N, C-alpha and C positions, 0 to 999 in steps of 0.2 A: 244359449242353452238349447239343447236338442229335445224336441218333444218325443215322447215315447211313441214308437211305431212310425215316426216320420222318416222317410228315406233321406239319407245324406246326399246332397248334390255331388255329382262327380266333379273332380277338379277340372279346371279349364284346359289343362294340358292334354287331357284325354280327348277333348273335342276342340282342337285348334280351329280358329276361324280362318277364313280364306286368306287374309293378309299374312297370318303366321305360316300357313301352308306354303304360300308363295315365297315368303322370306326363307324358310328352311329348305325348301326343295329347289329354289331357283327357277321355278316354273311361274311365269306371269299369271296374275289373277285372271286375265282375259282368257288365257289358254286353259286354266282350270275350269272356267265356266264353259268353254267350248268342249272340253273333255267330258264334262257333266252332261252337256246337251247330247253328245255322242254316246252316252251310256258307259263310258270307260271308268268313270269314278262317280260316286254318289255322295251328296251331302246328307248329313244326319239331322239337320234342322237349321235354325237360325238363332243368332243372338243379335237382336235389332234387325238391321238390314243385311248383316253379314252371314254368309253361309258358314256352317260348322261342319267339320269332317271328323270321322273317326281317325284315330292315330294310325290305323292300318293304311290310310291313304298314301303314306310315304312309301311303303313297300310297293303299292300298286303303281305309283308314279315312277318308281325305279324300274319296274318291269316294263312300263310303257317306254321309258327312255332307252332301256336296253333293246327292246324290240325295234324302236325307231332307228337306233344306231345300226342295227343289223339289217335294216332295209325293209322291214315290214310296214305295210300301209296301216292307217288307222282302222280300216275295215278288217284287215287280218288280225290286228291286235284285239279288236272287239270280240273276235271268235275265241280268244284265249280266256275269256271270263264267262262263267256260268251266270244265269239269271239270279242265283242266290248269292253271288259275290265270290264264289270259289274260283280258284285258278285251275283251268284244265287246258293245257297246251297240247295241241295235236303234234305228236312226235314226228309224224310223216311230214308235216309242214315245216318243222325245224330241220329235218334232214334235207328237204328240198331247198330250203333257204341256204343251208350250209353248202350244198352242191353248187348253187348259184354263185355264192361267194367264192368258192374254189375256182370256178370258171373265170370270174372277174379277176381274181388274183393272178391266175396264170396269164391272162391277157395283159394285165398291167405289168407283170414281171417281164414278159417278152418285149413289151414296148420299152420299158426302162432299160433292159439290157441292150436292145438295139440302138437306143439313143446314146447310151454311154459308149457303145462301140463307135458309133458315128462321130462322137465328139473327139475321139482320139485316133480315129482311123487314119492311116498313112496314105490312103488313096488321094490322088491329086484333086478329085472332086467327089462330093458325096454321091453323085449320080454314078460314079465309077466303083463305089463300094458295094460289094454283093450283099452285105448285111442291110445296108440302107435301102437297097433295091427291094429286098424282101419286105421291109417295112412299107415301102411304097406300094408293092403288090398287094399286101394285106389291106392297106387302106383303100385301094381301088376295088378290091373284092368285097369290102364291107366287113371284113373280119376284125378290123381295127377301127373302133369308133371313138370319137371324142367323148369324154365324160360329160354328163349333163352339167351345164354351168350352174354355179352355186346360186346365182340370182339371175333369173330371166327378167324380162320386162316387168314392170311393176305388177306385183301379185295382188290378187284380190284379198280382202280381209280374211275371207274363209281360208284361202290358200296359206296365208301367213300363219293362221291358227293351226292348220294341219301340219305345218312345218315346225310347230312347237315354239313359235315366237310370240 
């Protein structure tokens, strides 16, 4: 029986705990805590020892995931959120990142095309193939760089968290 004037408690789904957020978002609880330490997300309280989050955390985590996939650093992502929790993304920053991605895609397309050509080239040796020689010249000039390896030497715990693991 509800007492007159007593506020009804909000349903638990409006404030999922950290385990539920981790399960539904696919983001490990340790990363959620790290994001909270970085100010990217905020818990709304606790249920026992577990952090509680507003349901809007899922949209925020989706924005973080999109920004990370686009190549933004956590520091850059942090600038996308106002102190009051609103999202305010700098359009010039988005444009600059799109330009950077365009440059990377052009470089990768050129490498792909050159490698495909070298794979079927009729020249007796790759070193006799003009297209392959252009790839070599680009590599020597530093215009063709190897992509960063997915996993470098053992990363620190902080680096693993920043990588979203």
